[in-house]
Structure formats: structure tokens, C-alpha cells
C-alpha positions as CSV (number, residue, x, y, z in Angstrom):
1,X,18.7,109.3,15.6
2,X,17.9,107.0,18.5
3,X,16.2,103.8,17.6
4,X,13.0,103.3,19.4
5,X,12.0,100.3,21.3
6,X,8.2,100.4,20.9
7,X,5.5,98.4,19.2
8,X,3.4,100.2,16.6
9,X,0.3,98.9,15.0
10,X,0.0,100.5,11.5
11,X,-3.2,99.9,9.7
12,X,-3.0,100.3,5.9
13,X,-5.9,101.3,3.7
14,X,-4.5,99.6,0.7
15,X,-2.4,96.4,0.4
16,X,-0.3,97.6,-2.5
17,X,2.4,99.3,-0.3
18,X,5.8,97.7,-0.6
19,X,7.8,96.7,2.5
20,X,10.1,99.6,2.0
21,X,7.2,102.0,1.9
22,X,5.8,100.5,5.1
23,X,9.2,100.7,6.8
24,X,9.5,104.4,5.8
25,X,6.1,105.1,7.2
26,X,7.0,103.5,10.5
27,X,10.3,105.4,10.6
28,X,8.4,108.7,10.1
29,X,5.9,107.8,12.9
30,X,8.9,107.0,15.2
31,X,10.5,110.4,14.4
32,X,7.2,112.2,15.1
33,X,6.7,110.4,18.4
34,X,10.3,110.9,19.4
35,X,9.8,114.7,19.2
36,X,6.4,114.8,20.9
37,X,7.4,112.5,23.7
38,X,10.5,114.5,24.7
39,X,10.9,116.1,28.1
40,X,10.8,119.6,26.6
41,X,7.5,119.0,25.0
42,X,6.1,117.5,28.2
43,X,7.3,120.5,30.2
44,X,5.8,123.0,27.7
45,X,2.4,121.3,27.9
46,X,2.2,120.7,31.7
47,X,2.5,122.5,35.0
48,X,2.5,121.4,38.6
49,X,0.2,123.0,41.2
50,X,1.5,122.4,44.8
51,X,-1.2,123.5,47.2
52,X,0.9,122.9,50.3
53,X,3.4,125.6,49.1
54,X,0.8,127.6,47.2
55,X,3.1,127.6,44.1
56,X,2.8,126.8,40.4
57,X,5.9,125.1,39.0
58,X,6.6,125.5,35.3
59,X,10.4,124.9,35.2
60,X,11.7,121.8,33.4
61,X,13.9,120.5,36.3
62,X,10.9,120.2,38.6
63,X,8.5,118.8,36.0
64,X,11.0,116.2,34.9
65,X,11.6,115.1,38.5
66,X,7.9,114.8,39.0
67,X,7.5,112.8,35.7
68,X,9.9,110.1,37.0
69,X,8.0,109.6,40.4
70,X,5.5,106.8,40.8
71,X,3.1,109.0,42.7
72,X,2.6,112.6,43.3
73,X,2.8,114.1,46.8
74,X,-0.5,114.8,48.5
75,X,-2.1,118.1,47.3
76,X,0.2,118.2,44.2
77,X,-1.6,118.3,40.9
78,X,-0.2,117.9,37.4
79,X,-2.2,119.9,34.9
80,X,-2.1,119.8,31.2
81,X,-2.3,123.3,29.7
82,X,-4.1,122.1,26.6
């Protein structure tokens, strides 16, 4: 699996966890975040409303291209389906 380049702050309820147990916990958190932060998960949870074209885009290609833009075009709205 791809190693992540992120900072995680993990708060422990008890201090008796070993370093190996903490490392395993962080690895499990990275695995969980890797799956949920994927492009497929993003596209399944969002859709793009373009009021200039009066269209709703749900396809992965369009949503991924919008995800990499710094700003949306005027009258384009990204909605979360949740």
C-alpha cells in the first residue's frame, strides 16, 4: 500500500499502549483514510450542478477535473449528496 505523507494526532485514553500498538493503530487509520479519500469515494458522494448548461454532472471524469481546480466556474456548484 502507498505510504501516506500526513500528520496525524492520535489521542490515547490509556498510557499503557506499546509503541508497536500505537504504530499499528496509526497504520489502520491511514488505511481507512486512504480508502475514504480516494477519487471514487469523492465522486460517489458529490455531484456538480452547472446552471449555465442546466446540467448535473455525476461522472468521475468531470468531478475529478473539478476537484483539481482552484476555483469553480461561475454558476457551478459542487454538492455533497450526504
